[in-house]
N, C-alpha and C positions, 0 to 999 in steps of 0.2 A: 505493500499499500503504500501510496507516495503521500506527506502530508501536506495539509495546505499549507500556504506559502504562509509567513511569520512576520511578516511587516505590519503593523499598527491593525489595519483591519481585521487582520485574519490571527489577531493574538486569539478573539473569544473561542474561534472554529477549533484554533490549533487546540485551545484548555479541554472543552468538551470531546475532544477527539481522546483526549490523555483519560478521561474521566467517564466515557462511555461506559467500556467493557467491566469496572470495578462494581465493588459490591451495591446491593441496593439500586432499585429502578423507581421506586415511589419518591412522592416529595417529601415525607417524614424522611425519608432515607438523607434527604439533601440539607435537612436540616443538622442532622447530625454528622453531617460530611461520609454519608457512606458510599455515595455514588452519584450518578448523574440522575434527573427526572426524566420521565419522558414528559414533555408537555402534553397539556389537554387542553391549552388555549395558546392561541397567539402573543401572548404576554407572559405566559408562565418563566419563572426561570428555571433555566439546567443548571446555576451552580448555586451552591452556599449563599447566604449575600453578602458573607463580608469579601468572598472571593468573587462574586460578580462583579461588585464594587469596587476591586482592586483591578480585576481587567479593562471596566469603562474608565478607569484613570488612564491606565497607558493607552488604551485605543483613542484615549483624546489627547494623546502626545503632540507638543510642536515640534514634533520631528518625528514622523510616521517613518518615513525610510529607514531609519536604524532602530525603532521601539522594539522592533521584535529580536533583535540580534547585536544588544550594545553589554547585557548585564553580567557580572561578575559572578549571579547565582546559578548558572548550569554553564556546563562545558560549550554548546553552540551557542551562549549571550541568549537564549529565550529566558523573558523576567520571570516567568512563572516556574516551579518546580511541584514536582506531585510525588508524594512518599508513598508507598504502599506496603502496607502490611499483610504478616503471613494469611490472614482471615479475608483479604481485598478490601478490607476500607482504606481510605487515604486518608491523609494528611496536606497542609500546600504552603508555600514559601511565595512570595511576590516581591520584588521591587515597588514600593511607596509611591510611585511617581515615574514620569516617562525618564528618558537620557538626559533633558533641557532641565532637570533636578538638581543642582550641587549637592555633591556630596556632603559638604558641610550643614548642609538644611534639610537630612533625611530623616536624622535622629528626629527632631522638632516635628517634621509631619509625620513620621511613628507613634511618636507618643500623643501626638494631637489623636491620632486614629485611635489609641486604647482609652484615652480619656471618653470618647464619644462611647463607649461599650459600658460605662460605668464600672469600669474595673481599673482606675488610674496607675501607672507605677508609684509604689510607696515613694515618698518623697524624698529619704535618704538615698534611694537606688537611682532616683532620678537625675539627682546634684549630682551624686558622683559620674553619673554615664556624662551627662552634659558637661560636667567639668573636664573630665577626662577628653575629650575629642575637640578640644577648643582651641583653635590655632596647631591643629595637627594635619600631616598630609593624609588622608584618607582613601582609601580603596573603595568602599560601598557605601559606607556610611550607616545606613541600619537598615534591615529587610523587617517585613513583616508575615505573620506564618497564622495558622490556622486550621483547626479540626472542626468542620461543620462553621459557624460565626462566630467560637471561643477563639480570641486571636490572643497573641503574642507577640512581641517583638524581640528582634536578632538586633545585637547593637557591637559594631565593629570597637575592636581592643586594640591597640597599636604600640609598636613596641620605641616608636619616635617621641625623643625626650621633650617634655614640655618647656623646659626653657633651654635656649640657644646654649649649645657646648655642653649642654648633662647627657653625656654618652650612656646610653642603657646596655652592654652585652645582649646580642643575639646566639649567643651561645660559649662552650666553656665554661669555666667557675666564674660566676659572680661574686662581688662581695656580699658577705655575709651582713645581719642586720647588727646592732650595735652592741657593744658588751653587755649582756645581760639582759638580753632578749630571748623570748623564749622562741622555738623553731617556726612554731605558727605567728610569732609576728616578722620576722623576720621573713618569712615568706612575702610577708605584706608590704615591706619596709620600702623604698626607693631603693635602695643599693642590693636587695635583694634577689635571688633565684627570679621570684615573679613579679619584677619590677614593673610591667605591663599591666599590672591591675590596678585599677581606677583608686587614688587616696581617699577615704571615708566609704568604699563598699563594704556596707554590711555585709561580713559571713560569719556563719556560727562556728563557735569554736572547733567541733566537730570536722568540719569543712578544711577550717584554714590549715589546721594539725595536720591533714594528711594531704595536702597541698603542697604543703612545705616538705615532702616527702618526695614529689617528684624529679625526676632527674633534671642535673642542669644542666641548660639550655630550650627546657623546654619552655615554648613561649605561648602565653596567653592571646588568643586571635578575636575570642567573640564570645558574650555574657547573652543569653537567651533568659526571656523571664515572662511568665505568664499568671501577671495578677491575680487571674479567678481564683485560679488553684494553687495561689501561692508556692510559687514552686520559680527553681532558677539554676539553670544550666551554666557552666561555664566552658568553653571549648580550647582545648591546646593545639598545638601544631608540635608534635614528640618528634624527639632526632633519630638519627638513622641509626642508632647507637644497639640498637634489638632490643626486645620485649623484657628481658633479663632485667634489665637496668629500672623497668618498672616495679620489682617485688618489692623493696622496701614501701612505697606507696600503696600497693595493692593489701599490704598486710595492714596497713593503717589506716585502710578504707572497710576491712572487712570482707574484701577480696582477695585473701589469701590463696585458694585456690583453681582462683580464675582462669588459671593460663592450660587449667589441664580440661579447661572445657571447651578450650581455642581445639588443642590439642586432638581432641575428639570429633571436632564441628567441620576442620578441615581438612581437604586434603592436601595430603605431607605436612599435617600438622601448623605448629606457628613456625615453621620452614618457609609457611605460602606468604607470611607478610614482612617476609627478610628481603629490605633494599628498597621496601615501597614508602612511598611519604603515608605517615599515619596519622587521624587526626585522633584526639578523647577528649570525651566530654564526661564532665560530672555533673549530677543533678542531685536537688534536694528540695523536699518541700519542708514546711513545717515543723512537719514528726513522720516518722519513718527512716531509713536505713538512705546510704549514699545507695545511687543508681551509678554505674560506669558501662562505656559504650566505646566501640574503636571505629574509626571510619576508614573507608579506605575505598578507591577510585574503583569502580567498575571495570573500568577498560583495562588497567594495570595487574586485577587480582586473579584474572585467567587470560591472561595474551595471548597462549599458543591454544587454547582451550574457550572459546565461548561458550559450549553445553556448559561449562561448568559452572556459570552462575546459573542455569537454570535449576541444577541440581540441587544448587543453594537455595536459590530461592526459587521455588518451583511456581510460586504467586506471580510472576512476569511473563509465565506463558502466554501466548496469545496475545501481547500487549502490541501495540504502532507505537514503541516508544524508544529512546534512545536512554539505558541505562547510564545515573552519575555515580551516585556515591551507594558504597555498600555501609549497612551499620549494622555492629556487629555487638550485640548485647550483652556483657557479660553478667555470668552467674556466679553468686560468693559462694554456692557450693561446689562451685567446677561441673556444673552439669553442662548439659550440651549449649552453646549459644543459641539465642534468638534473633531474628534477623528483619530490617527492612530497608529496603531499596528507593531511591528518590528516580525518578526520569524524569524526561522534556521531549518536547517533540526533534527528530530528526530534524537538521539544515536541511533549508531549500532544496529540495530534488535527491536529499538521499532515500534511503530505503531503509523500512523497518528491518531491524533484525538484534534479537537481542543480544549481549555479552559483548559489543563493542563499543 
């Protein structure tokens, strides 16, 4: 199947094509983010309201020629991404506006969209993120995401220094915190190994103490916040030194056996991830354990065996979509990992083929 053109007027049809085969066909499922509804009338929405509005903003871009191919959200530049779960339910992420909106203005736009839902970001977190981005060189600024109409915001974190000349190391051993500080405090200190975390960002002690055990050279890249669920996620880029360096962090976060689950779930075990660029997410809510996941490019996970992706994520079978990222959710007890996979439309003129 050849995908529709994904310039601005074609963004909606491309998104609808992505979600149409997924779980659910009724209007109630659309509200829950379970799938695309079959319209019973000319004005009925085929997408959840929040996603429908996001697509409308993108299609109204002042730069329609590039509105479907400029984004850093997906490998193809498409400004909407759909994440498919094993039960074929789905979530979505999108740019907050077309390419004409400068990156420094995107966080404010995303926060205003959250405010409209009645679940604004807590003031301390909001201020920390706004202050962190001020005056920095940004790559994407912020994205919005949701399951159905429940919104979350993804905020870019950057290791670039706030003050001229204040160098922040991107790898190797960074300076530790001041004498007498705890590992948790050192992790968040401007001179510590996680110096890209925004000063003043509220972190529970159980989170900060775990982050302090991440390998040197780990770089914070993004914060996700879903106020309606009081859920926060931090996303990191890992070093290429191997997953063995994660063991102190895994033990500190109650996931000491997690690599055993990876070993049992992947062809070639954890060696399948060797030499690949990996991301890590750490998620927490007001109560409950930390949740950890690894992220890897679908293209690089099975470069010589595209069918391997379908064996790992059979719920992608039959989708006319380009796989983007594979999420490996780690199990604290070492059981098999669960997976999610994000997809986007193929570029203009591409062909649908899973695993590439």
